[in-house]
DRENPA-283838 format. One record per residue (C-alpha): x, y, z; residue number from 1. Coordinates in Angstrom, 2 decimals. Each point is the difference from the previous one (the first is absolute). Example, Ala and Ser with C-alpha at 12.3 -4.5 7.8 and 13.67 -1.06 7.14 Angstrom:
<pts>
+---------+---------+---------+-----+
|      px |      py |      pz |   k |
+---------+---------+---------+-----+
|   12.30 |   -4.50 |    7.80 |   1 |
|    1.37 |    3.44 |   -0.66 |   2 |
+---------+---------+---------+-----+
</pts>
This chain:
<pts>
+---------+---------+---------+-----+
|      px |      py |      pz |   k |
+---------+---------+---------+-----+
|    9.71 |   -9.86 |  -14.63 |   1 |
|    0.07 |   -3.52 |    1.02 |   2 |
|   -3.31 |   -2.43 |   -0.22 |   3 |
|    0.44 |   -1.72 |    2.78 |   4 |
|   -2.11 |    1.42 |    3.15 |   5 |
|   -0.25 |   -0.51 |    3.77 |   6 |
|   -3.22 |    0.14 |    2.08 |   7 |
|   -0.01 |    2.12 |    2.96 |   8 |
|   -2.54 |    0.09 |    2.20 |   9 |
|   -0.67 |    3.43 |    1.64 |  10 |
|   -1.65 |    0.63 |    3.56 |  11 |
|   -2.98 |    1.75 |   -1.32 |  12 |
|   -3.85 |    0.09 |    1.89 |  13 |
|   -0.86 |   -3.50 |    1.48 |  14 |
|    0.55 |   -1.77 |   -3.27 |  15 |
|    3.56 |    0.94 |   -1.35 |  16 |
|    0.72 |    1.19 |   -3.87 |  17 |
|    2.27 |   -2.47 |   -1.95 |  18 |
|    2.27 |    1.82 |   -2.45 |  19 |
|    2.11 |   -1.28 |   -2.96 |  20 |
|    3.38 |    1.89 |   -0.14 |  21 |
|    3.01 |   -0.67 |   -2.20 |  22 |
|    2.02 |   -2.43 |    1.75 |  23 |
|    3.34 |    1.32 |   -1.31 |  24 |
|   -0.63 |    3.87 |    0.76 |  25 |
|   -1.65 |   -0.73 |    3.82 |  26 |
|    1.26 |   -0.16 |    3.61 |  27 |
|   -2.81 |   -1.22 |    2.61 |  28 |
|    1.29 |    1.73 |    3.26 |  29 |
|   -2.22 |   -1.66 |    3.24 |  30 |
|    0.42 |    0.36 |    3.81 |  31 |
|    1.73 |   -3.09 |    1.47 |  32 |
|   -2.54 |   -2.48 |    0.40 |  33 |
|   -0.15 |   -1.84 |    3.28 |  34 |
|   -2.75 |   -2.87 |    1.15 |  35 |
|   -2.22 |    1.25 |    2.76 |  36 |
|   -0.17 |   -2.83 |    2.93 |  37 |
|   -2.95 |   -2.36 |    0.57 |  38 |
|   -0.38 |    1.91 |    3.01 |  39 |
|   -0.19 |    3.65 |   -0.44 |  40 |
|   -1.54 |    0.76 |    3.11 |  41 |
|    2.46 |   -1.68 |    1.70 |  42 |
|    2.76 |    2.46 |   -1.25 |  43 |
|   -2.50 |    2.73 |    1.47 |  44 |
|   -0.44 |   -1.53 |    3.29 |  45 |
|    3.57 |   -0.26 |    0.16 |  46 |
|    0.91 |    3.75 |   -0.62 |  47 |
|   -2.51 |    0.81 |    2.26 |  48 |
|    1.40 |   -2.03 |    2.83 |  49 |
|    3.91 |    0.15 |   -1.13 |  50 |
|    0.39 |    3.37 |   -1.21 |  51 |
|    2.97 |    1.04 |   -1.68 |  52 |
|    0.71 |    2.02 |    3.28 |  53 |
|   -1.99 |    1.29 |    3.16 |  54 |
|   -2.80 |   -1.85 |    2.03 |  55 |
|   -2.87 |   -1.95 |   -1.63 |  56 |
|   -3.09 |    1.52 |   -0.63 |  57 |
|   -2.08 |   -1.60 |    2.72 |  58 |
|    2.94 |    1.19 |    2.55 |  59 |
|   -1.41 |    3.55 |   -1.21 |  60 |
|   -3.89 |   -0.12 |    0.80 |  61 |
|   -1.47 |   -0.01 |    3.02 |  62 |
|   -3.40 |   -0.83 |    1.32 |  63 |
|   -1.83 |    3.18 |   -0.43 |  64 |
|    1.62 |    1.86 |   -2.82 |  65 |
|   -1.20 |    0.50 |   -3.07 |  66 |
|    1.42 |   -0.81 |   -3.13 |  67 |
|    0.18 |    1.63 |   -3.76 |  68 |
|    1.36 |   -2.02 |   -2.69 |  69 |
|    0.70 |    1.47 |   -3.22 |  70 |
|   -0.06 |   -1.74 |   -3.60 |  71 |
|    0.17 |    0.96 |   -3.25 |  72 |
|   -2.95 |    1.14 |   -2.66 |  73 |
|   -1.17 |   -2.07 |   -2.75 |  74 |
|    2.48 |    1.50 |   -2.25 |  75 |
|    2.76 |   -2.33 |    1.45 |  76 |
|    0.60 |   -3.52 |   -0.07 |  77 |
|    0.06 |   -0.40 |    3.40 |  78 |
|   -1.25 |   -3.59 |    1.34 |  79 |
|   -2.01 |    1.59 |    3.03 |  80 |
|   -2.24 |   -3.08 |    0.07 |  81 |
|    3.34 |   -2.02 |    1.62 |  82 |
|    1.47 |    2.80 |    1.74 |  83 |
|   -2.62 |    1.70 |    1.60 |  84 |
|   -1.28 |   -3.39 |    2.02 |  85 |
|    3.11 |   -0.64 |    0.29 |  86 |
|    0.46 |    2.84 |    2.17 |  87 |
|   -3.05 |   -0.13 |    1.78 |  88 |
|    0.75 |   -3.61 |    0.38 |  89 |
|    2.91 |    1.32 |    2.09 |  90 |
|   -2.33 |    2.65 |    2.28 |  91 |
|   -2.47 |   -2.73 |    0.74 |  92 |
|   -0.35 |   -0.18 |    3.42 |  93 |
|    1.95 |    2.78 |    1.35 |  94 |
|   -2.60 |    2.99 |   -1.70 |  95 |
|   -3.93 |   -0.73 |   -1.42 |  96 |
|   -0.54 |    0.62 |   -3.68 |  97 |
|   -2.21 |    3.13 |    1.03 |  98 |
|    3.12 |    1.70 |    1.22 |  99 |
|    1.65 |   -0.40 |   -3.54 | 100 |
|   -0.40 |    2.16 |   -3.04 | 101 |
|    1.47 |   -0.91 |   -3.76 | 102 |
|    0.65 |    3.14 |   -1.52 | 103 |
|    0.33 |    0.14 |   -4.34 | 104 |
|    3.24 |    2.36 |   -0.15 | 105 |
|   -1.83 |    1.28 |   -3.59 | 106 |
|    2.29 |    3.03 |    0.12 | 107 |
|   -1.59 |    2.66 |   -2.61 | 108 |
|   -1.82 |   -3.32 |   -1.47 | 109 |
|   -3.70 |   -0.82 |    0.18 | 110 |
|   -1.56 |   -1.87 |    2.65 | 111 |
|   -0.37 |   -3.78 |   -0.44 | 112 |
|   -3.86 |   -1.58 |   -0.81 | 113 |
|   -1.28 |   -2.14 |    2.80 | 114 |
|    0.03 |   -2.66 |   -2.95 | 115 |
|    3.69 |    0.72 |   -0.50 | 116 |
|    1.11 |    0.26 |    3.58 | 117 |
|   -2.05 |   -3.40 |    0.26 | 118 |
|    2.25 |   -1.61 |   -2.50 | 119 |
|    2.95 |    1.38 |    1.36 | 120 |
|   -0.35 |   -1.19 |    3.45 | 121 |
|   -2.49 |   -3.02 |   -0.26 | 122 |
|   -3.48 |    0.44 |    1.16 | 123 |
|    1.10 |   -1.47 |    3.74 | 124 |
|    2.40 |    2.49 |    0.73 | 125 |
|   -2.21 |    2.97 |   -1.56 | 126 |
|   -2.95 |   -1.50 |    1.88 | 127 |
|    2.30 |   -0.18 |    3.44 | 128 |
|    1.61 |    3.49 |   -0.06 | 129 |
|   -0.36 |    3.50 |   -0.65 | 130 |
|    1.70 |    1.24 |   -3.26 | 131 |
|    0.07 |    3.71 |   -1.18 | 132 |
|    1.13 |    1.42 |   -2.99 | 133 |
|    2.19 |    3.04 |    0.84 | 134 |
|   -1.03 |    3.08 |   -1.27 | 135 |
|    2.99 |    2.90 |   -0.71 | 136 |
|   -2.56 |    2.46 |   -1.42 | 137 |
|   -2.13 |   -0.42 |    3.67 | 138 |
|    1.30 |    2.37 |    2.54 | 139 |
|   -2.18 |   -1.02 |    2.80 | 140 |
|    1.92 |   -3.70 |   -0.20 | 141 |
|    3.44 |    1.55 |    0.46 | 142 |
|    2.06 |    1.58 |    2.38 | 143 |
|    2.50 |    2.67 |   -0.35 | 144 |
|    3.52 |   -0.75 |    1.12 | 145 |
|    2.82 |    2.64 |   -0.98 | 146 |
|    2.12 |    0.27 |   -2.50 | 147 |
|    2.56 |   -2.95 |   -0.59 | 148 |
|    3.14 |   -1.05 |   -2.38 | 149 |
|    0.21 |    3.00 |   -2.30 | 150 |
|   -2.36 |    2.54 |    0.78 | 151 |
|   -2.93 |   -2.99 |   -0.48 | 152 |
|   -3.44 |    0.80 |    1.54 | 153 |
|   -1.50 |   -2.88 |    1.69 | 154 |
|   -3.62 |   -0.97 |    0.56 | 155 |
|   -0.36 |   -4.08 |    0.25 | 156 |
|   -3.12 |   -2.12 |    0.72 | 157 |
|   -1.31 |    0.56 |    3.44 | 158 |
|   -0.90 |   -3.49 |    0.32 | 159 |
|    3.35 |   -0.37 |   -0.56 | 160 |
|    1.62 |    2.16 |    2.46 | 161 |
|   -2.21 |   -0.50 |    2.61 | 162 |
|    0.42 |   -3.98 |   -0.18 | 163 |
|    2.11 |   -1.23 |    3.11 | 164 |
|    1.49 |   -2.54 |   -2.30 | 165 |
|    1.17 |    0.43 |   -3.53 | 166 |
|    0.82 |   -2.56 |   -2.50 | 167 |
|    0.58 |    0.36 |   -4.07 | 168 |
|   -0.19 |   -2.82 |   -2.51 | 169 |
|    1.02 |    0.64 |   -3.52 | 170 |
|    2.30 |   -1.78 |   -2.55 | 171 |
|    3.15 |    1.00 |   -1.27 | 172 |
|    1.30 |    1.03 |   -4.00 | 173 |
|    1.91 |    2.56 |   -1.17 | 174 |
|   -2.21 |    2.83 |   -0.71 | 175 |
|    0.91 |    2.77 |   -2.63 | 176 |
|    0.39 |    3.08 |    2.04 | 177 |
|    0.02 |   -1.07 |    3.69 | 178 |
|    2.37 |   -2.68 |   -0.40 | 179 |
|   -1.72 |   -2.85 |    1.63 | 180 |
|   -3.50 |   -0.46 |    0.46 | 181 |
|   -1.30 |   -1.35 |    3.60 | 182 |
|    1.37 |    0.61 |    3.22 | 183 |
|   -0.57 |    3.84 |    1.43 | 184 |
|   -2.24 |    0.82 |   -3.35 | 185 |
|   -2.49 |   -2.33 |    1.70 | 186 |
|   -0.47 |    3.42 |    2.40 | 187 |
|    1.07 |    2.88 |   -2.40 | 188 |
|   -1.58 |    0.49 |   -2.39 | 189 |
|   -2.38 |   -2.75 |    0.65 | 190 |
|   -1.67 |    1.31 |    3.06 | 191 |
|    0.98 |    3.73 |   -0.86 | 192 |
|   -1.97 |    2.84 |   -0.72 | 193 |
|    0.12 |    1.75 |   -3.48 | 194 |
|    2.14 |    2.75 |    1.36 | 195 |
|    2.86 |   -2.42 |    1.19 | 196 |
|   -0.23 |   -2.04 |   -2.89 | 197 |
|   -0.01 |    2.87 |   -2.38 | 198 |
|    3.21 |    1.23 |    1.72 | 199 |
|    1.74 |   -3.55 |    0.09 | 200 |
|   -0.97 |   -0.57 |   -3.89 | 201 |
|    0.94 |    3.96 |   -0.82 | 202 |
|    1.65 |    1.09 |   -3.32 | 203 |
|    3.85 |    0.38 |    1.80 | 204 |
|    0.24 |   -3.44 |    1.86 | 205 |
|   -1.74 |   -1.71 |   -3.21 | 206 |
|    2.61 |    1.53 |   -2.57 | 207 |
|    2.71 |   -0.71 |    2.17 | 208 |
|    2.17 |   -3.07 |   -2.05 | 209 |
|    0.23 |   -1.59 |    3.26 | 210 |
|   -3.51 |   -0.44 |   -0.01 | 211 |
|    0.04 |   -3.07 |   -1.76 | 212 |
|   -0.14 |   -3.68 |   -0.06 | 213 |
|    1.58 |   -1.92 |    3.01 | 214 |
|    1.54 |    2.70 |    1.28 | 215 |
|   -1.02 |    0.95 |    3.94 | 216 |
|    2.65 |    1.73 |    1.84 | 217 |
|    0.49 |    3.50 |   -1.50 | 218 |
|   -3.44 |   -0.52 |   -2.01 | 219 |
|   -1.67 |    3.48 |    0.92 | 220 |
|   -3.00 |   -1.63 |    0.19 | 221 |
|    0.59 |   -2.90 |    1.80 | 222 |
|    2.03 |    1.92 |    2.23 | 223 |
|   -2.88 |    2.09 |    0.84 | 224 |
|   -2.54 |   -2.70 |    0.49 | 225 |
|    2.77 |   -1.80 |    2.18 | 226 |
|    0.28 |    3.29 |    1.96 | 227 |
|   -4.22 |    0.50 |    0.33 | 228 |
|   -0.17 |   -3.60 |    1.39 | 229 |
|    2.81 |   -0.15 |    2.53 | 230 |
|   -1.03 |    2.86 |    1.40 | 231 |
|   -4.03 |    0.37 |    0.60 | 232 |
|   -1.11 |   -3.02 |   -1.92 | 233 |
|    1.40 |   -2.71 |    2.41 | 234 |
|   -0.37 |   -3.96 |   -1.03 | 235 |
|    0.37 |   -2.51 |    2.53 | 236 |
|    0.28 |   -2.39 |   -2.72 | 237 |
|    0.33 |   -0.43 |   -3.60 | 238 |
|   -0.56 |   -3.04 |   -1.90 | 239 |
|    0.88 |   -0.01 |   -3.67 | 240 |
|    0.50 |   -2.89 |   -2.79 | 241 |
|    1.77 |   -0.70 |   -3.57 | 242 |
|   -2.42 |   -1.50 |   -2.31 | 243 |
|    1.54 |   -1.62 |   -3.07 | 244 |
|   -1.80 |   -0.19 |   -3.56 | 245 |
|   -3.34 |   -1.78 |    1.25 | 246 |
|   -0.54 |    2.77 |    2.67 | 247 |
|    1.06 |   -2.86 |    2.61 | 248 |
|    1.88 |    0.42 |    3.00 | 249 |
|    3.81 |   -0.80 |   -0.15 | 250 |
|    1.40 |    2.05 |    2.95 | 251 |
|   -1.29 |    1.45 |    2.62 | 252 |
|    1.28 |    2.42 |    2.58 | 253 |
|   -1.23 |    1.42 |    3.77 | 254 |
|    1.24 |    2.21 |    2.17 | 255 |
|    0.92 |    4.21 |    0.88 | 256 |
|   -0.56 |    1.65 |   -3.47 | 257 |
|    3.54 |    1.23 |   -1.27 | 258 |
|    1.57 |   -3.55 |    1.04 | 259 |
|   -2.85 |   -2.04 |   -1.64 | 260 |
|   -0.24 |    1.97 |   -3.34 | 261 |
|    3.75 |    0.00 |   -0.40 | 262 |
|   -0.02 |   -3.93 |    0.18 | 263 |
|   -3.09 |    0.17 |   -2.02 | 264 |
|    1.63 |    1.95 |   -2.62 | 265 |
|    2.86 |   -1.71 |   -0.30 | 266 |
|   -1.96 |   -3.10 |   -0.91 | 267 |
|   -2.39 |    1.89 |   -2.84 | 268 |
|    3.12 |    1.22 |   -1.43 | 269 |
|    1.79 |   -3.28 |   -0.58 | 270 |
|   -3.29 |   -0.85 |   -1.43 | 271 |
|   -0.89 |    2.89 |   -1.97 | 272 |
|    3.20 |    1.71 |   -1.53 | 273 |
|    1.35 |   -1.19 |   -3.00 | 274 |
|    2.93 |    1.18 |   -2.03 | 275 |
|    0.13 |    0.22 |   -3.66 | 276 |
|    3.21 |    0.69 |   -2.41 | 277 |
|   -1.77 |    3.03 |   -1.86 | 278 |
|   -3.00 |    2.33 |   -0.36 | 279 |
|   -2.80 |   -1.20 |   -2.36 | 280 |
|   -1.06 |    1.53 |   -3.29 | 281 |
|   -3.36 |   -1.43 |    1.09 | 282 |
|   -1.26 |   -1.13 |    3.42 | 283 |
|   -3.76 |   -1.78 |    0.42 | 284 |
|   -1.00 |    0.61 |    3.64 | 285 |
|   -3.25 |   -0.79 |    2.05 | 286 |
|   -1.12 |    1.09 |    3.66 | 287 |
|    0.05 |   -3.46 |    1.40 | 288 |
|   -3.46 |   -1.35 |   -1.16 | 289 |
|   -3.23 |    0.46 |    2.01 | 290 |
|   -0.24 |    1.61 |    3.22 | 291 |
|    2.97 |    2.07 |   -0.84 | 292 |
|   -1.13 |    1.41 |   -3.91 | 293 |
|   -3.55 |    0.64 |    0.61 | 294 |
|    0.95 |    3.36 |   -0.80 | 295 |
|    2.00 |    2.44 |   -1.82 | 296 |
|    0.74 |    1.92 |    2.98 | 297 |
|    1.96 |   -3.01 |    0.91 | 298 |
|    1.20 |   -1.39 |   -2.99 | 299 |
|    2.52 |    2.82 |    0.36 | 300 |
|    2.38 |   -1.87 |    2.03 | 301 |
|    0.21 |   -2.69 |   -2.91 | 302 |
|    0.79 |    3.05 |   -2.39 | 303 |
|    2.80 |    0.83 |    2.52 | 304 |
|    1.29 |   -3.06 |    0.42 | 305 |
|    0.79 |   -0.53 |   -3.77 | 306 |
|    1.06 |    3.83 |   -0.24 | 307 |
|    3.01 |   -1.15 |    1.95 | 308 |
|    1.29 |   -2.64 |   -3.26 | 309 |
|   -1.48 |    2.20 |   -2.59 | 310 |
|    2.29 |    2.07 |   -1.98 | 311 |
|   -0.61 |    3.36 |   -0.54 | 312 |
|   -2.27 |    0.46 |   -2.83 | 313 |
|   -1.27 |   -4.07 |    0.33 | 314 |
|   -3.44 |   -0.68 |    0.03 | 315 |
|   -1.84 |   -1.79 |    3.35 | 316 |
|   -3.02 |   -2.29 |   -0.97 | 317 |
|   -1.93 |   -0.45 |    3.20 | 318 |
|   -2.34 |   -2.49 |    0.59 | 319 |
|   -2.35 |    0.70 |    2.67 | 320 |
|   -3.90 |   -1.10 |    0.09 | 321 |
|   -1.28 |    3.78 |    1.60 | 322 |
|   -3.52 |   -1.73 |    1.02 | 323 |
|   -0.33 |    3.39 |    2.22 | 324 |
|    0.66 |    2.06 |   -2.62 | 325 |
|    2.47 |    2.86 |    0.88 | 326 |
|   -1.47 |   -0.17 |    2.62 | 327 |
|   -2.90 |    2.85 |    0.11 | 328 |
|    0.19 |    1.01 |    3.54 | 329 |
|    2.71 |    2.16 |    1.02 | 330 |
|    1.49 |    2.97 |   -2.36 | 331 |
|    2.89 |   -2.66 |   -1.92 | 332 |
|   -2.01 |    0.23 |   -2.66 | 333 |
|   -0.54 |    3.72 |   -0.12 | 334 |
|    3.91 |    1.10 |    0.58 | 335 |
|    0.59 |   -2.09 |   -2.82 | 336 |
|   -2.03 |    1.53 |   -2.35 | 337 |
|    0.87 |    3.08 |    1.27 | 338 |
|    3.23 |    1.03 |   -2.46 | 339 |
|    0.41 |   -0.99 |   -3.61 | 340 |
|    2.88 |   -1.85 |    0.62 | 341 |
|    2.14 |   -2.50 |    2.44 | 342 |
|    2.55 |    2.94 |   -0.08 | 343 |
|   -2.30 |    3.08 |    0.83 | 344 |
|   -1.11 |   -2.60 |    2.68 | 345 |
|    3.39 |   -0.04 |    1.57 | 346 |
|    0.50 |    3.64 |   -0.25 | 347 |
|   -3.73 |    0.70 |    1.94 | 348 |
|    0.60 |   -2.21 |    2.59 | 349 |
|    3.65 |    1.48 |    0.48 | 350 |
|   -1.35 |    3.54 |   -0.09 | 351 |
|   -3.22 |   -0.62 |    2.63 | 352 |
|    0.50 |    1.09 |    3.76 | 353 |
|   -2.36 |   -2.66 |    1.17 | 354 |
|   -0.18 |   -3.77 |   -0.81 | 355 |
|   -3.78 |   -0.92 |   -0.95 | 356 |
|   -1.32 |   -3.91 |    0.15 | 357 |
|    1.64 |   -2.23 |   -2.00 | 358 |
|    2.64 |    2.44 |   -1.53 | 359 |
|    2.42 |   -2.49 |    0.92 | 360 |
|   -1.06 |   -2.73 |   -2.06 | 361 |
|   -0.65 |    2.31 |   -2.99 | 362 |
|    3.46 |    1.51 |    0.91 | 363 |
|    1.72 |   -3.95 |   -0.59 | 364 |
|   -2.06 |   -0.52 |   -2.84 | 365 |
|    1.31 |    3.20 |   -1.94 | 366 |
|    3.58 |   -0.78 |    1.17 | 367 |
|   -0.34 |   -3.46 |   -1.87 | 368 |
|   -2.00 |    1.59 |   -3.05 | 369 |
|    2.69 |    2.68 |   -0.36 | 370 |
|    2.72 |   -3.06 |   -0.14 | 371 |
|   -2.08 |   -2.57 |   -2.63 | 372 |
|   -2.76 |   -0.28 |   -1.78 | 373 |
|   -2.74 |   -1.93 |    1.94 | 374 |
|   -2.38 |   -1.94 |   -1.34 | 375 |
|   -3.28 |   -1.57 |    1.91 | 376 |
|   -1.73 |   -3.53 |   -0.72 | 377 |
|   -2.98 |    0.36 |    1.94 | 378 |
|   -3.60 |   -1.81 |    0.10 | 379 |
|   -1.86 |    2.90 |    1.35 | 380 |
|    1.75 |    3.08 |   -1.21 | 381 |
|    0.07 |    0.95 |   -3.56 | 382 |
|    2.33 |    2.35 |   -2.27 | 383 |
|   -2.41 |    2.90 |    0.59 | 384 |
|    0.39 |   -0.40 |    3.73 | 385 |
|    3.69 |   -0.96 |   -0.20 | 386 |
|    0.44 |    3.02 |   -2.28 | 387 |
|   -0.76 |    2.38 |    2.95 | 388 |
|    2.65 |   -1.21 |    1.83 | 389 |
|    2.43 |    0.35 |   -2.29 | 390 |
|   -0.05 |   -3.86 |   -0.81 | 391 |
|    0.29 |   -2.12 |   -3.11 | 392 |
|   -2.42 |   -2.57 |    0.05 | 393 |
|    0.13 |   -3.93 |   -1.48 | 394 |
|   -2.15 |   -2.68 |   -0.43 | 395 |
|    3.33 |   -2.22 |   -0.90 | 396 |
|    2.99 |    0.03 |    1.97 | 397 |
|    1.92 |   -2.52 |   -2.19 | 398 |
|   -0.99 |    2.01 |   -3.23 | 399 |
|    1.05 |    3.06 |    1.95 | 400 |
|    3.19 |   -1.39 |    1.50 | 401 |
|    1.02 |   -0.73 |   -3.93 | 402 |
|   -0.66 |    3.45 |   -1.36 | 403 |
|    1.92 |    1.13 |    2.43 | 404 |
|    2.93 |   -1.92 |   -0.67 | 405 |
|   -0.48 |    0.80 |   -3.79 | 406 |
|    0.71 |    3.52 |    0.85 | 407 |
|    2.22 |   -0.18 |    2.23 | 408 |
|    2.28 |   -1.81 |   -2.40 | 409 |
|    1.54 |   -3.80 |   -0.60 | 410 |
|    2.06 |    0.20 |    2.89 | 411 |
|   -2.85 |    0.80 |    2.74 | 412 |
|   -1.28 |   -2.48 |    2.65 | 413 |
|   -2.78 |   -0.49 |    2.10 | 414 |
|   -0.36 |   -0.75 |    3.89 | 415 |
|   -2.71 |   -1.54 |    1.84 | 416 |
|   -1.50 |    0.65 |    3.38 | 417 |
|   -2.52 |   -2.25 |    0.06 | 418 |
|   -0.36 |    0.87 |    4.20 | 419 |
|    0.49 |    3.42 |   -0.85 | 420 |
|    1.25 |    2.03 |    3.48 | 421 |
|    0.39 |   -3.60 |    1.90 | 422 |
|    3.21 |    0.10 |   -2.13 | 423 |
|    2.09 |    2.97 |   -0.13 | 424 |
|    2.73 |   -0.35 |   -2.65 | 425 |
|    3.19 |    2.04 |   -0.14 | 426 |
|    2.64 |    0.54 |   -2.31 | 427 |
|    3.35 |   -1.54 |    1.91 | 428 |
|    2.53 |    1.46 |   -3.07 | 429 |
+---------+---------+---------+-----+
</pts>
């Protein structure tokens, strides 16, 4: 093995993590970097006033109407502090802020605290407009809207359904089983009831080979999300952005959901999808740093990105801070520990007649673990905790990589994804 090393900075928590790896055996794959313009708000304003197609937002709103705005929760790096004020600026002079509600599209995640929401939006916005966490488990806050798509039972947030004008705001990046984030996901699963989310994320849909990165058309998860939103989740105006590795806005798109999201997906794919010549014996990945790597549940995305280019039986090393643990709310940890191995987990999920909360994340994680050994570097989850999830543990990424390369043989190589799922590599044979 050569003695020269390269230092790679991994996106980890808020501070990053530097790792020294053998220069002659390491390939670093990152998203195409585009610098953000000085005036990011200008991009947003232009997207709201010059949509991909259709009318500007201001022309869709009339005095006396109520407005609901959907935004991502705290596990996503959406620039809410820019996007929500930009939307409110467009509504100024037409509807009072008392007729506007901002709905946090939590899906089945926990609600964000007031302190978190103030950090996400800024005090001025938080104090000026009503902000409500969606709760998928609160039946009283939901409306039954029938069955749509492939027999999906649809319950949606009452405040969303009853609003006269509905606006989604989000960001677009490749998603490990829904194809891409953003767009219709800000309604379902974002503002959907638990039964709706469980159905959209059931074993058959998640297990379909088309339920993967960067595929929307023909993806059974995204197809049914789109069907639900088109049938009963009506979006009057959708605003999505594409971010660079600094989580800054580099492109913004507005308009009807379908056309807007198609344009945003194309832009995201240009930046995120990166070809590599072969599969690798070892892949080092992250979950793109904070806030995306605040728990193991989210870090499955980084593992899934690594799976696209690790050989069968290889090793994945995932650096994710996990300051929020597994987390402890929800059933993710319980389901992970319910079987003796990843193989047994997959078999148990396939045998179930009903989907349980967080099963989809477990299903994807188990699929990754049956393909490769997965080792996690975390400051908040120790070896014993990770073992209950059938995962290995390391305090030293470089040492683990060197050992895996040694075990794989003299021609083995390592691929590094410093930005985790913001880069989706694929073997371009």
